[in-house]
N, C-alpha and C positions, 0 to 999 in steps of 0.2 A: 477341590481343584488340585491337580498334580503339578508339581514343579520339577523340571528336569534340567540338567546342566549339559551343555554341548560345547565343544571347541571346534567350530567349523566356520567357514567364511559366510558372512551374513547373506551375500548375494546368492549363494548356492543352496540356501535352506528353503525348503518348501513349507510355507506356513500361510495361514489365513491373514495374519497381520504382522508386519515387521515394524518394530518400534525403534526410532532413532532420535538422538538428542540434537538440539539446535540451540546454541548460545545466542544471547542478545546481539543484534547486529547481523544475524544470519550466518554466524560462524559455525562451520562444521568440523567435527573431530575426524580422526583418521578413518573410522569405520564408515561414517556418513559420507566422507569424501570418496571412499571406494565405491559406495553405492551410487553416488552422483556420477562418477566416471562410467560405471557399468550401464547407467541409464541415459547416457549421452547428455548429461548436464541437466536432467529433469528437476533435481532438487534446487540447484542454483537458480534455475529459471523461475521457479515458484517463489523462492525467497526474494529474488530481485523485484518481483511484483509487489512485495510488501505484505503478502498474505499471512505471514507469521513473523511477529517481532522478536520472538525468542524469550519473552518474559517467562518467569517461573510458572509452570503449570499450563501455559498456553498450548493448545493442540491444533493440529491440522491433519486431516485424513486425505490421503491421495490414493487413487485407484488405478490399477492396471498399468503400472510403469513398465517400460520395455526392458527386456533382458533380465528380469527378476523372476524367481520362482514364487515369491510372495505375492498374494492376491492384492494386498493393500500395504501401504506404508503409512505409519502414524508418526508424524513429527511432534516432538514435545519440547517446549521451551525450558531451558535450564538457567536463564538469567545471565547477568553480565559478570558476575564474580567468578574468579578462577576456581574457587571451591565453594560448594554449597554447605550451608549448615544443616543440621539434622532436620529442622522444621521444613526448610525449603526442599530438601530431598524427599521428605514424606509428601509434600505438596505435588512434586513431580510424579511420584508413584501413584498417588491418589487420582491425579488427573488422567493418567494413562489407564488405570483400572476403570474409571468412570466411562471412558470411551469404549473400552473393550467389552464391558458388560452390556453395552447397548448394541453391539454388532452381532451378526449371526455366525461369526466364525467360531469354530470349536477350539481353536488354539491360537497362540501368538508367540512371537519370539522377541525378546528384549535385548537389544544390542547397546547397552549403556556403559560399557567398560570405560569409555572416554570421560565420563562424569566423575569428578573428584569431590569427595565429601570431607570437610575439615575434621581432623581428629580421628578419621577412620581409615584403616588400611584399604588398599585398592581392591582387595578380594573379600576376606571374611567379614570385616566390620561393616563395609558398605552393603554387601549382599545380605547380611543378616537383617539389617533394618529394612531393606527393600522387600525381602521375602516375608517378613512379619507383617509389613504394611499390606502386601497383596493378600495374604491369607486372612488377616483380621478384617480386611475390607470386604470379604466375601460373607461375613457373618450375617445370618438372618435368624430372627426369633419369631416364628409365626405359628407355634404349635397350638395356640388358643384362638387362632383366626379361622373362621369358617372357610374363607377363601385363601389358599396358600399362595406364597410368592411364586411367580412364574419361573419354571426351571430355566436356568441360563445355559446358553449354548457353549459358553467358554468352559472347557474342561481341563485344558493343559496350557501351561506357560513354560517356554524354554528360555533359560538364561544363557546367553552366549558369553563364553569366557575364554580368555587366552589360556593356552595349555599350561603355561607356567603357574597360573593361579587356580586351575580347575579343582584341585583337591581341597583347597581352602574354601572355594565357593560351594562345593558339595557338603563340606562340614557345616558351613553357615546355613545351608538349606535344611540339613538334618536337624540342627538346633532350632531353627526358626519354625519348622513344622511342629516339633514337640511343644515349643512355647505357645504357638498359635492354638494348638489343640487344648493346651492347658487354659489359655485365656478363654477359649470357647466354652469349656466346661464351667469355668468361673462365671462367665456371663450368663450361661443358661441357668445356673443355680440362683444367681442374683435376680434374674428377670422373672423367675417363677412367682406366682401369686402366693401370699402367705397362707391361704387355706390349703395349698398343696405342699409348699415347702415349710415344714415345721421340724422341730428337733428329731422326731422319729423318722421323718423322711430323709433327713441328712444321714441318719444312722444307716438306713437302708442303702443309700448311695455309697456309703463307705464299704458296706458288705459287698455290694456289686463290684466295686473297684477291687476288692480283695479276690473276688472270683475271676476277674478279668486278668489280673496280673499276679502270677505266682510269686511267692516270696514276700508278699505283703500280709502282715498279720493285723487283724482287726479285732478290737475289743470295744464293746459299748457298755458304759457304766450308766445304769438307770438311776432314777431319783433316790431309791433306797440306798444304793451304794454310795451315791454322792453325799447323802446325809450321814451314813455310817462312817464315811471317811473324815467327817468333821468339817466338811466344806459348807459352813454355815452361810457364807456370803453368796456362793453360787446357788445354793438351795433356795435362799430367800428371794432371788430374782424370779425363779420359775414358779413359786408357790401360789401366785395369783392366777395362773393360767390352767385351763383344762388340758393343755398340751404339756406333758411332763418334760423336764429338762433331760439332756443327755450329755455325757462327756465321752467323746469319741477318741479312741487311741489307735493310731495307725503306725505300724512299725515296719520300716523297710531296712533290710540288712544287705546293702550292696557292697560294703567294705569288709575289712577284716573284723572278726569277732572282738578283737582286743581294742579296736578303735572306738573312741567315745563318739556318740551320735551328735548331730545337730538337731535341735528341737525347734519346730515352728508351732506357735500357739495362735489359734485364730478365734476371734470373737464371733460367735454365731447366734446373735439375737435375731431370730427369724421374723419377728415383728416387734416393734418398740412403740407402744402407746405412751410411754413415759411412766406407766403405772399410775399410782395415786397422784403423782406430780404430772398430771396429764398434759400432753403436748397440745398445741393449737391444732384445730382440725385441718386447716389449709395445708396441703402438701403432706399430710400424714401418710398417705398411700406410699410415699417413698421410703417409709420406715421398714418396708420389706427388704431394703438394701442393707439393713443394719447387720446382716450376717456376711457382709462383704469380706471381712477378715477371714472367716472360716472358708468362704468360697475361694478366696485367693490361695489359701493353704491347700485346698483340694486341687486347684489347678496346677500349682507348683509341684505337688506330689505326682500328679499325672505326667507332667513333663519329665520329671526325674525317672519315673517308672518306664516311660517310653524310651528314654535314653539309656536306661540301666546304668546310671552313674555309679562309680565305685566309692560310694559313701554310705554311712549309716545315718538314717533320718527318721526321727519320730515326729509325728504330727498330732497335736492335741487340739481338738475342736470343742470349745465350750459353748454348748447350744442350749438356748432357752427362749421362751417367749415372755415378754414383759407386758402383763395385762393388769388392769384394775379390777378388783373383785373383793368380796368380803374376806377372802383369805390372803389378799395381797399384802406385801410389806408396806408399812407406813413410814412417812417421815418422822424421825425420832426413834425408830427401832434401833436396837443395838444387836449386832450379830457377832459370833465368834468364828474366825476364819480357820482354815486348816493349819495355818502357822501358829495359831494360838492368840494372834493379835485380835483385838476387838475393834469393830467399826461402827460408828454412829452414822446411820443412813439419814442424811439431811435432805436428800433429794433422790427419789426413786427413779428419776430419769438419768441418773449417773450410774446406770446398772452394768454397763460394759466392764468397767473396772472391777466390779464385784465378782463377775464370773471369771474374769481373768486372774484376779489375785490368787484365788484358790487353785487355779490351774497352773499358775507359775510355781506355787508350792509343790504341787503334784509332780512337776517337771524335774524336781531335785532327784527323784529316785532313778532317773536315767543317767545320772552323772555326766551331763552334757558338756561338749566342747563349748557350745554357745547356745543361747536361747533367744529367739526373736519372736515377739508377739506382734500381731497385725490386727488392727481394729479400726472400725469407723467410730472413733471414740468421742471427738469433741467438735461441735460447731465452731468453736473458737479457732480451730486449725484452719477452717475455711476462711475466716476473717483474716488470719495472719498470712496465709500462703495461697489463698484462692483455690482454684480447681486444677492447677497445673502441677503442683509439687506436694509430695507427702511430707509430713513432719517426722523427724527422727530424733530420738533421744537414747541415751544408753549409759551404762556404768563402765564401759571399756572403750578407750579411744581407738584401739586397733580395730575392734569390731565395727564401731561407727564409721571409721574410715573405709573399711572394706565395703560396707553397704553404700556409702556415698559414691565410691568408685564404681561399684556395680550398677548403680542407678544411672550414672553418666554414660557408661558404655552400653547400657540397655536402652537408653533414651527413655528412662522411667525414673525421673529424678526425685531425690529427697533432699531435705535441708535440715541441718542440725539445729536444734533448740537447746538452751541450757537447762541443766538440772542443779542449779545452785542451791545450797542449803537454806538460803533465805526464803525460797519458795516453799520449802517443807513446812515452815512455820504456819503457813496459811491453812494447813490441814489439822491444826491442833483442835482437840475437842475437850470440853470440860467433863464429859461423861464417859468417854471411851479412849482407846489408845490413838485413834485416828478418825477423822471425819471423811466422808466419801466425796466431799466437794471442798474447794478452797476459796470460794467467793468468786466475784465477777472478773477479777484481774488474772491474766495469764492462765486461762482455763486449760489450755493444752498442756502447759508445763506442769501445773499442779496435778493433772491427771497422770502424767508421767512420773511425778514424784510419788504419788500414791502407789503406783505399780512397783516402783523401785524398792519399796520397803519389803516386797515379797520376792525380790530377785537378787538377794545379796549372796547367795551360795554359788553363783556362777556368772560368767560374762553374759550380759543381757543387753538387748536393744529393743526399742519400742517404735513401731511405725504407726502413725496416725494417718489413716487413709480416708478420713471423712470427706475430703474434698476431691479425691481422685478415684474412688471406687465406682462412682456412677455419675452420669450426666443428668442434671436435674431439669425437670419441666420440658415442655415443648415436644415436637415430633421426634426429636432425637433422644428422648429420655431413655435411660437404660444403663445397665452395668457396663463397665469399661474393660474388665479383665485385669486391671492393675491391682496390686503391683506384681503380678506373675513374672513379667520380664525381669524386674529388679531381683526378685528372690531367686529365680532360676539362674540368673547370671552369677549371683553370689555363690550358689552351690556348684555351678560349673567351674568357677574359680577355685573352690575348695577341692574339686575333683581333678583339677588340672586338665579339663576337657576342652 
């Protein structure tokens, strides 16, 4: 779907559907009032009958109003508050899109300048959220369906903007398109079945991305190289599977050669049975989403490449399949990591931190400005924060603060959890330097503590997206594309874009 920006009078625009906001109580903004006057009070007449109360997300479709070039007018309720919150704003946009997708019109025009969103400027901030919601709402995953989704008539949406803010609106749309494309890429990878999407498949996707975007260097380290590098923890996770592990290195140089890169590290467990510490069978199909961290790094990189941001970015994808077999790692095994620290594997289902710890050590060679790892790491994070907010920990307050701020502005929020020294003690092992689990208490935090021991050489943050990377169960089950908006916003901020 194409998004375009125009600064024209709403009444003069030829379109299949013109969308106008109506506040609770039938209150019209300046644009809707102008349309009402042009149509001889048609809007006021409809509202006087009480056909639309104006509650958030309510809609009313009107046909063939006089003196308009628009074939239809869609009224959408914006509630009684002077300013909408992000959630209410998304409800308004979602309601509009739901109606438009059911119509036969090939285009629509949104005249929503009058709507105010709390904490967002009138042009860029509000429009970015609107555009991302529209584009993400068009996502369909049907490549394994015999009967594909019916093609939609809606091909273009015009965003009407005052001339004073047109450039900011256009910038918002540009950023939103890149982010939505990145989210779509992330969702596609997450939704693929594990018999298709395995470590080698992800390596092929990386190579394809390298061919599509010049300036992206791609290197794939196979299991021999992983073992030769001394990545004993990483290698141990993949050794029980017929699908060999891969460490994928993607290097984008958009900034000056002298500038240190930002590094994103993604957990890419393409299927997680739990290994010898086997998971329960119910819901195990959703463990194909355990590569959501790597998928979100892919999506963020794609957004950066589309925008050609003036930064240097290295993406490290730690990809493996965690399976039980005669060659699988056992509880009680001790492995030596690339850093030289030894790990007692008490639970083979705590495998994400094992592929990540060696990859965090590998990241040192890039002398990074900052390293952020993203992982569907702990079920405990879902218990703590539910499915709305990602968990965030780190060893640098400035970096953590930047990510928290990026999450707020992208409406892809995170919440900081502590990394106090007291939690580190839960990882003590009588037989090795560290155990890979810290017991039943504070599981998200002790997982972060484990990773922190391998990230002392640089500023580091950890995002636990176990609750936000996918929607579980039911007809809406599937990857969400998060935290691509948060990560892209963080990099946009670093690039001053």
